[in-house]
C-alpha positions in Angstrom: -17.7 137.7 -105.4 -14.1 138.0 -104.1 -11.2 135.8 -105.2 -9.1 134.1 -102.6 -5.9 132.2 -103.0 -3.5 130.4 -100.5 -0.3 128.4 -101.1 2.0 126.3 -98.9 4.8 124.5 -100.7 8.4 124.6 -102.0 7.9 127.4 -104.5 8.1 131.2 -103.8 4.7 132.1 -102.4 5.0 135.7 -103.7 4.9 134.6 -107.3 2.4 131.8 -106.8 -0.1 134.0 -104.9 0.3 136.9 -107.2 -0.2 134.7 -110.3 -3.3 133.2 -108.6 -4.7 136.7 -107.9 -4.2 137.7 -111.6 -6.2 134.6 -112.6 -8.9 135.5 -110.1 -9.2 139.2 -110.7 -12.4 138.7 -112.7 -14.1 137.8 -109.3 -13.5 141.3 -107.9 -11.0 144.1 -108.5 -11.7 147.2 -106.3 -8.8 146.3 -104.0 -6.4 143.5 -103.3 -3.8 142.3 -100.8 -1.2 139.6 -99.9 0.2 138.3 -96.7 3.5 136.4 -96.6 4.8 134.6 -93.5 8.6 135.0 -93.6 11.2 133.5 -91.3 11.3 136.3 -88.8 8.3 138.5 -89.7 5.1 138.9 -91.6 4.7 141.1 -94.7 1.3 142.4 -95.4 0.7 144.5 -98.5 -2.7 146.0 -99.6 -3.6 148.3 -102.4 -6.7 149.9 -103.8 -7.5 149.2 -107.4 -6.3 146.5 -109.8 -3.8 143.9 -109.0 -1.1 145.7 -111.1 -1.0 148.3 -108.3 -0.2 145.6 -105.8 2.4 144.1 -108.2 4.2 147.4 -108.5 4.3 147.8 -104.7 5.7 144.3 -104.3 8.4 145.0 -106.9 9.4 148.1 -105.0 9.6 146.2 -101.7 11.7 143.5 -103.2 14.4 146.0 -104.1 14.7 146.7 -100.4 13.9 143.5 -98.6 13.7 139.7 -99.1 10.1 138.7 -99.6 10.8 135.0 -100.4 8.4 132.8 -98.5 6.9 129.3 -98.9 3.5 130.2 -97.5 1.1 133.0 -98.3 -2.5 134.1 -98.8 -4.1 136.8 -101.0 -7.4 138.2 -102.1 -8.9 140.3 -104.8 -11.9 142.1 -103.4 -15.4 143.0 -104.5 -16.6 145.2 -101.7 -19.7 144.3 -99.7 -19.0 145.6 -96.1 -17.0 148.8 -95.9 -15.9 151.3 -98.6 -13.1 150.6 -101.0 -9.9 151.4 -99.1 -6.5 149.9 -98.1 -7.8 149.5 -94.6 -10.8 147.5 -95.7 -8.8 145.4 -98.2 -7.9 141.9 -97.3 -6.0 140.1 -95.6 -7.3 141.1 -92.1 -5.4 140.3 -88.9 -5.8 139.8 -85.2 -4.6 142.1 -82.5 -1.4 140.2 -82.0 -0.8 140.1 -85.8 -0.3 136.4 -85.8 -3.6 135.4 -87.5 -4.4 136.6 -91.0 -7.6 136.0 -93.0 -8.9 136.3 -96.5 -12.6 135.9 -97.0 -15.4 135.7 -99.7 -19.0 136.1 -98.6 -20.9 137.8 -95.8 -20.8 137.1 -92.1 -24.4 137.9 -91.1 -23.8 137.9 -87.3 -20.5 140.0 -87.4 -22.0 142.9 -85.5 -22.9 140.6 -82.6 -19.5 138.9 -82.6 -17.7 142.3 -82.9 -19.6 143.7 -79.9 -18.6 140.7 -77.8 -14.9 141.0 -78.9 -14.8 144.7 -78.2 -15.9 144.1 -74.6 -13.0 141.7 -74.3 -10.5 144.4 -75.4 -10.1 143.6 -79.1 -9.3 146.6 -81.3 -10.7 146.8 -84.9 -9.2 148.9 -87.7 -11.6 148.2 -90.6 -15.3 148.5 -91.5 -15.5 145.0 -92.8 -17.4 141.9 -91.5 -14.3 139.8 -92.2 -12.2 141.3 -89.5 -14.2 139.5 -86.8 -12.8 136.2 -88.0 -9.1 136.7 -87.1 -10.0 138.3 -83.8 -12.4 135.5 -82.8 -9.7 132.9 -83.7 -7.2 134.8 -81.6 -9.7 134.8 -78.7 -10.3 131.1 -78.8 -6.6 130.4 -79.3 -5.8 131.7 -75.8 -7.0 128.2 -74.6 -7.0 126.1 -77.8 -4.6 125.0 -80.5 -4.9 126.7 -83.9 -7.0 124.1 -85.6 -9.5 123.9 -82.7 -9.7 127.7 -82.5 -10.5 127.9 -86.2 -13.1 125.1 -85.9 -14.9 126.8 -83.0 -14.9 130.1 -84.9 -16.4 128.5 -88.1 -19.1 127.0 -86.0 -20.0 130.4 -84.7 -20.1 132.2 -88.1 -23.6 132.7 -89.7 -24.0 133.3 -93.4 -22.4 132.1 -96.6 -18.7 132.3 -96.7 -15.4 130.8 -97.7 -12.3 131.9 -95.8 -8.6 131.0 -95.5 -6.7 131.5 -92.3 -2.9 131.8 -92.0 -1.2 131.2 -88.6 2.1 133.0 -88.6 3.4 131.0 -85.6 3.1 127.6 -87.1 3.0 128.6 -90.8 -0.1 126.5 -91.2 -3.1 127.3 -93.3 -6.8 126.4 -92.7 -9.6 127.0 -95.1 -13.4 126.6 -94.6 -16.5 126.8 -96.8 -20.2 127.3 -96.2 -22.0 128.3 -99.4 -19.2 130.2 -101.1 -16.8 128.3 -103.4 -13.5 126.8 -102.2 -11.3 124.3 -104.1 -8.0 122.7 -103.2 -5.2 122.0 -105.7 -2.5 119.4 -105.3 0.9 119.6 -107.0 4.2 117.9 -106.5 5.6 121.1 -105.0 2.7 122.2 -102.8 -0.9 122.7 -101.9 -3.4 125.4 -102.9 -6.7 126.7 -101.7 -8.7 129.1 -104.0 -12.1 130.3 -105.0 -11.7 128.9 -108.5 -9.6 126.4 -110.4 -7.9 128.9 -112.8 -6.1 130.3 -109.8 -3.7 127.4 -109.8 -4.3 125.7 -113.2 -0.9 126.6 -114.4 0.6 124.5 -111.6 -1.8 121.6 -111.3 -5.1 120.2 -112.6 -5.4 117.8 -109.6 -8.3 119.2 -107.6 -10.2 118.3 -104.4 -13.7 119.9 -104.2 -14.5 121.2 -100.8 -18.1 120.9 -99.7 -20.2 123.1 -97.3 -19.3 122.8 -93.6 -15.9 121.4 -94.4 -12.5 122.7 -93.3 -9.1 121.9 -94.8 -5.9 122.0 -92.8 -2.6 122.4 -94.8 0.2 121.4 -92.4 3.0 121.3 -94.9 3.5 121.1 -98.7 2.0 117.5 -98.8 0.2 116.8 -95.5 -3.4 117.9 -95.2 -6.7 116.9 -93.6 -10.3 117.6 -94.4 -13.0 117.4 -91.9 -16.6 118.5 -91.3 -16.1 121.4 -88.8 -19.5 120.7 -87.2 -19.3 117.0 -86.7 -15.5 116.7 -86.5 -15.7 113.7 -88.9 -12.5 113.2 -91.0 -13.2 113.1 -94.7 -11.3 111.1 -97.3 -11.8 112.4 -100.8 -9.8 111.6 -103.9 -8.6 114.3 -106.2 -10.3 114.7 -109.6 -8.5 115.8 -112.8 -9.8 118.9 -114.5 -9.5 118.8 -118.3 -9.2 122.5 -118.9 -5.8 123.5 -120.1 -3.7 126.5 -119.0 -3.9 127.9 -122.6 -7.7 127.8 -122.4 -7.6 129.9 -119.3 -5.2 132.6 -120.6 -5.6 135.4 -123.1 -2.9 134.2 -125.5 -2.7 136.4 -128.5 -5.8 138.4 -127.6 -5.7 141.8 -125.9 -8.7 141.0 -123.7 -10.5 137.9 -122.4 -13.8 139.2 -123.9 -12.7 139.2 -127.5 -10.9 135.8 -127.0 -14.1 134.3 -125.6 -16.2 135.7 -128.4 -13.8 134.1 -130.8 -14.3 130.8 -129.0 -18.1 130.8 -129.6 -18.0 128.5 -132.7 -16.0 125.9 -130.8 -18.1 126.3 -127.6 -21.3 125.5 -129.6 -19.7 122.3 -130.9 -18.4 121.3 -127.4 -21.8 121.8 -125.9 -23.1 118.9 -128.1 -20.6 116.5 -126.6 -22.9 114.7 -124.2 -23.4 111.2 -122.9 -26.3 109.7 -125.0 -27.6 107.7 -122.2 -27.7 110.7 -119.9 -29.5 112.8 -122.6 -32.0 110.0 -122.9 -32.6 109.9 -119.2 -33.1 113.7 -119.0 -35.5 113.6 -122.0 -37.6 111.1 -120.1 -37.6 113.5 -117.1 -38.8 116.3 -119.3 -41.5 114.2 -121.0 -42.8 113.0 -117.6 -42.8 116.4 -116.0 -46.2 118.0 -115.6 -44.5 121.4 -115.8 -40.9 122.6 -116.4 -39.6 125.6 -114.5 -36.4 127.4 -115.6 -34.4 129.2 -112.9 -31.4 131.6 -113.5 -30.0 135.1 -113.2 -28.7 137.7 -115.6 -27.4 136.3 -118.9 -28.3 132.7 -117.8 -31.7 134.0 -117.0 -32.1 135.1 -120.6 -31.1 131.6 -121.7 -33.9 130.3 -119.4 -36.3 132.6 -121.1 -35.3 131.2 -124.5 -35.9 127.8 -123.0 -39.4 128.8 -122.0 -40.2 129.9 -125.5 -38.7 126.7 -127.1 -40.3 124.2 -124.7 -43.7 126.0 -125.0 -43.7 126.2 -128.8 -42.1 122.9 -129.7 -42.8 120.6 -126.8 -46.2 122.0 -126.0 -45.2 121.8 -122.4 -46.4 124.0 -119.6 -43.3 126.0 -118.7 -42.2 128.9 -116.6 -39.1 131.0 -116.1 -38.6 132.4 -112.6 -35.7 134.7 -111.8 -33.7 133.1 -109.1 -33.7 136.1 -106.8 -37.6 136.1 -106.8 -37.9 132.3 -106.6 -38.8 132.2 -102.9 -42.2 133.8 -103.7 -43.1 130.9 -106.1 -41.6 127.8 -104.6 -44.8 126.8 -102.8 -46.5 126.3 -106.2 -43.9 123.7 -107.5 -44.9 120.1 -107.0 -43.2 116.7 -107.2 -44.6 116.3 -110.7 -42.6 119.3 -112.0 -39.0 119.5 -113.2 -36.8 122.4 -112.3 -34.0 123.3 -114.8 -31.3 125.6 -113.3 -28.8 127.4 -115.5 -25.6 129.0 -114.2 -22.2 129.5 -115.8 -20.3 129.3 -112.5 -22.6 127.0 -110.6 -22.0 129.2 -107.6 -24.6 132.0 -108.1 -26.0 132.4 -104.6 -29.6 133.1 -105.6 -29.7 130.0 -107.9 -28.1 127.9 -105.1 -30.6 129.0 -102.5 -33.5 128.5 -105.0 -32.4 124.9 -105.7 -31.9 124.1 -102.1 -35.5 125.0 -101.5 -36.6 122.8 -104.4 -34.6 119.9 -103.0 -36.3 120.3 -99.6 -39.5 119.6 -101.4 -38.0 116.5 -103.1 -38.5 117.9 -106.6 -36.2 116.8 -109.4 -33.5 119.3 -110.6 -31.5 119.4 -113.8 -28.7 121.9 -114.0 -26.8 123.2 -117.0 -23.4 124.4 -115.6 -19.9 125.2 -116.9 -17.8 124.6 -113.9 -17.3 121.0 -112.9 -17.6 120.3 -109.2 -19.3 123.6 -108.4 -22.0 123.7 -105.7 -24.9 123.5 -108.2 -23.5 120.3 -109.8 -23.4 118.7 -106.3 -26.9 119.5 -105.2 -28.7 118.7 -108.5 -30.2 115.4 -109.4 -28.9 115.6 -113.0 -26.2 117.8 -114.5 -25.2 118.6 -118.0 -21.9 120.4 -118.5 -22.2 123.2 -121.1 -18.5 122.6 -121.9 -17.7 126.2 -122.8 -14.3 126.1 -121.1 -13.0 128.8 -118.8 -14.8 132.2 -119.1 -13.0 135.0 -117.3 -14.5 138.1 -118.8 -17.1 139.4 -116.4 -19.5 139.7 -119.3 -20.8 136.3 -120.3 -20.5 135.6 -124.1 -19.6 132.1 -125.2 -21.3 130.5 -122.2 -24.6 132.0 -123.3 -24.3 130.4 -126.7 -23.4 127.1 -125.1 -26.4 127.3 -122.8 -28.7 128.0 -125.8 -27.2 125.2 -127.8 -27.8 122.7 -125.0 -31.4 123.9 -124.5 -31.9 123.3 -128.3 -30.4 119.9 -128.0 -32.8 119.0 -125.2 -35.8 120.5 -127.1 -35.2 118.6 -130.3 -34.0 115.4 -128.7 -37.4 115.4 -127.0 -38.9 115.4 -130.5 -36.6 112.6 -131.6 -34.7 115.0 -133.8 -31.3 115.0 -132.1 -29.2 114.4 -135.2 -31.1 117.1 -137.0 -30.3 119.8 -134.4 -26.7 118.7 -133.9 -26.2 119.1 -137.7 -27.8 122.5 -137.7 -25.9 123.8 -134.7 -22.6 122.6 -136.2 -23.4 124.4 -139.4 -24.4 127.5 -137.4 -21.0 127.4 -135.6 -19.3 127.6 -139.0 -21.5 130.5 -140.1 -20.5 132.4 -136.9 -16.9 131.6 -137.4 -17.1 133.1 -140.9 -18.7 136.3 -139.4 -16.0 136.6 -136.8 -13.3 136.3 -139.5 -15.1 138.7 -141.9 -13.2 142.0 -141.9 -16.1 143.8 -143.6 -18.5 142.6 -141.0 -16.2 143.6 -138.2 -15.7 147.0 -139.8 -19.5 147.5 -139.8 -19.6 146.7 -136.1 -16.8 149.1 -135.3 -18.5 151.9 -137.3 -21.7 151.2 -135.4 -19.7 151.5 -132.1 -18.3 154.8 -133.2 -21.8 156.0 -134.0 -23.1 155.1 -130.5 -20.1 156.4 -128.6 -21.9 159.6 -127.4 -25.4 158.1 -127.0 -27.0 158.2 -123.6 -29.9 155.9 -124.3 -30.6 152.9 -126.4 -33.9 151.0 -126.9 -34.1 147.5 -128.2 -37.2 145.6 -129.4 -37.8 142.0 -130.4 -40.7 139.5 -130.4 -40.9 135.8 -129.6 -37.5 134.2 -129.5 -36.0 137.6 -130.3 -37.3 139.2 -127.1 -34.7 137.4 -124.9 -32.1 138.6 -127.4 -33.3 142.2 -126.9 -33.0 141.7 -123.1 -29.5 140.3 -123.5 -28.5 143.2 -125.7 -29.7 145.7 -123.1 -27.8 143.9 -120.4 -24.6 143.8 -122.4 -24.4 147.5 -123.2 -25.2 148.4 -119.6 -22.6 146.0 -118.2 -19.8 146.7 -120.7 -20.4 150.2 -122.0 -22.3 152.0 -119.2 -24.9 152.8 -121.7 -28.5 152.9 -120.6 -30.1 150.2 -122.7 -33.7 149.2 -122.3 -35.4 146.2 -124.0 -39.1 145.7 -124.8 -41.2 143.1 -126.5 -42.3 144.9 -129.7 -46.0 144.8 -128.9 -45.4 146.7 -125.6 -44.3 149.9 -127.4 -47.7 151.4 -127.5 -48.3 150.8 -123.8 -46.2 153.8 -122.7 -42.7 152.9 -123.9 -42.9 154.9 -127.1 -43.1 158.1 -125.1 -39.4 157.7 -124.5 -38.5 158.0 -128.2 -37.3 161.3 -129.5 -35.6 162.4 -132.7 -32.5 160.4 -133.5 -32.9 158.1 -130.5 -31.0 154.9 -131.4 -33.3 151.8 -131.5 -32.1 148.3 -132.3 -34.5 145.9 -134.1 -33.9 142.2 -133.7 -35.9 140.2 -136.2 -35.7 136.8 -138.0 -37.7 134.9 -140.6 -40.6 133.8 -138.5 -44.3 134.6 -137.8 -43.4 137.7 -135.8 -41.3 139.3 -138.6 -44.1 141.4 -140.0 -45.3 142.6 -136.6 -41.7 143.5 -135.6 -41.3 145.6 -138.7 -44.6 147.3 -138.0 -43.3 148.2 -134.6 -40.1 149.5 -136.1 -42.1 151.9 -138.3 -43.9 153.1 -135.2 -40.5 154.0 -133.8 -39.3 155.6 -137.0 -42.4 157.8 -137.2 -41.4 159.3 -133.8 -37.9 160.1 -135.1 -36.0 157.0 -134.0 -32.7 156.1 -135.7 -33.3 152.4 -136.6 -30.5 149.8 -136.6 -31.6 146.4 -137.7 -30.1 143.0 -136.9 -31.6 140.3 -139.2 -31.4 138.1 -142.2 -32.0 140.9 -144.8 -31.6 144.6 -145.4 -34.6 146.7 -144.5 -34.8 149.8 -146.7 -36.5 151.9 -144.0 -33.8 151.3 -141.5 -31.0 153.8 -141.1 -28.4 151.0 -140.7 -28.5 147.2 -141.2 -26.4 144.5 -139.8 -27.2 141.7 -142.2 -26.8 138.1 -140.8 -27.1 134.7 -142.5 -30.6 133.4 -142.8 -31.3 130.6 -140.3 -34.3 128.8 -138.8 -36.1 130.9 -136.2 -35.0 128.7 -133.3 -31.3 129.3 -134.2 -31.7 133.1 -134.6 -31.2 133.9 -130.9 -27.7 132.4 -131.1 -26.8 134.3 -134.3 -28.4 137.7 -133.5 -26.4 138.1 -130.2 -23.0 137.7 -131.8 -22.8 141.2 -133.4 -24.1 142.6 -130.0 -21.2 141.0 -128.2 -18.7 142.4 -130.7 -20.4 145.8 -130.5 -20.2 145.8 -126.7 -16.5 145.0 -126.9 -15.5 147.7 -129.5 -17.7 150.3 -127.9 -16.0 149.7 -124.6 -12.6 150.2 -126.3 -13.7 153.5 -127.9 -14.9 154.7 -124.5 -11.6 153.8 -122.9 -13.3 151.1 -120.7 -11.9 147.8 -119.6 -14.2 145.2 -121.3 -13.0 142.4 -119.0 -13.6 144.2 -115.7 -16.6 146.6 -115.7 -17.1 148.8 -112.6 -19.1 147.5 -109.7 -19.4 144.0 -111.2 -17.9 140.6 -110.6 -18.0 137.4 -112.5 -19.6 135.1 -110.0 -22.3 136.6 -107.7 -21.8 134.6 -104.5 -23.4 137.1 -102.1 -26.9 138.4 -101.9 
C-alpha cells in the first residue's frame, strides 16, 4: 500500500526523494515523511495529509537551515497499524536516532519483538509495527556491523514487507523485500530504491528487480551488492530497461491523472494487441488443452475476470470459473493439474492474487497472468505472462487498464477460434469510436449534466444482464470509490428476489444494455423499476422512450459492449467527483496497489 523511496548519489536528496514521493503518492496519502542524513546531523520531517503539506514544511525549513544531502529516504503512508498522526508517520527511528526505517507491509510478529525489546530497555514512541525494525537493528548492531544487523533483523521478521534502512553513521542504505514490491534504479549520478518504477523514472529507466528474501546494500552512489538474506548468497543480476517514458507517467496538460488515463483508453486498447504471435499461439494451446479455466482477480481486475468467464463459456464452450482472490483459499483444493488458472492484476503486486497463485504453483498447476507492470511479483511466479501494455496508471481508480484487460481477454477468446485478425480489426475500430466519444463536446456535456443531476443522490442502483452484468458491477465500484456514492449492482433477473424493495420514487437506476439476446429481458426489468418510481438512466446503442435519460452509444457487437458501456461511467465518476469537491486521483481510505491483507 505505502510508497517508499530512497536515494544515495551526487544529487540533492531532498529534491530527489520529494519528487519520488510525489510519483508514489497514489500508493498512500494519509501521511508522509522524509529523513535526510546531513554532515553533522539528521533531519526528520513528518506531516499528516498529502505530500504538499510536507513540501511546505521543507520549504520553510530551508529558509532557516541547509538541508542539502546526498542520502535520504521517504515514505507516503497508507495506515495499517496505528492511527493517522505525525508520530505514526514514517520514517521511524531507533533509540540512539542513528537508524531510520521506511516500510511497506505488515510485520505479523511485531508484538512479540516489541515485548522483547521493551525488556531490554528500548523506548517506543509510535503505535506502528514498523518501529520494531530500527530498534531490532539497533539491538543487533551492539555486536554486529550494520549489514549483519540488518540481515539478522530481516530473518526475524514475519509477514510480507519491503523496507529501507538508513544508517546515519555510515550514510549507507539497505533495502529488503519479502512479498511487498521493491525495485532498484541505477543512474549515472546515483542509486535508488522504491516501491514502484515511476518514483525514479524521471532520472533513469535502468532497473534491477528485487526478489523475495533479497536485500540490497547501497554503499555509495555506484557500489551496491544484492544477496539472499537467508542464505547469504551473493546475487548477480543485470539491469533491465523499462520502456515507459517520463511523459507517460506524468499528468502533462491534464488536471488529474484520472482524466488523462481515460483519454488514453483508445491507445491502451491498441497497445494491448501488440503481442508476440508465438506466445499467443502457445497460450491458446494451453487454453484448449485445459479441462477447466479459472480466472482469479480482485476489484476492477475481478470484473475483467468475470467478463472472461462469460466470454470463455459462451464462445469457447469451456468450463470456466471466476474466484475472487481473497476467497481463493476455500477453493484451491478443487483445482487440478488439468486446469489453467488465469490471474489478472494491474500492478502484479496485489497480495491476495499473489498468495492465491503461490498456492496454485505449489500444486504444479499452470498459471497465465495478465499484468501491466513488468517485473512485478506476479510476472515472476507465473508460467506464462502477457503484458496488457496500458502504460503507467497512477489514479487509484483503474480505468484504461480495465479496457486493456478486456481487450486482451477478447484477443485470447477469438484467437482460440482462429479469428485473431477479426477481433484485432474490431478492437482497433472500437478504439476509434471511443476516441470520437471522448472528443465529442456534446457527449461530454451530457455526462456533466448527468453528474450534476446525481450530485445530491445517496443511492444508485445499476442493472445489467450477461456481459453487461460485470459492467454494472464495475459501475457500482467506481461511484463508490470515486464519488462516495452508495452504488449497488444487480443482475437484472435478480430484481424480483428482494432487491426491488429498495426502489422508491425518483431513485436513480442505471440500465446497461446492448444488442444481444438479453436486451428484451433487460428492458422488461427496467420497466419493473420504473413502475416502482425509479428514475431510469440508460446506457446503450439506442434511445429508449420510457427512460428518463439516455446516454446513447455506438452500436457494437455484444462482446465489445462491456468496453464501450464503461467509458461514460468513468467520465461520470470523474466529473461527479469534481462537482462534489473530491480528489478523483486519491479517494479516501484507498491506495492503488493493495499489498497488505
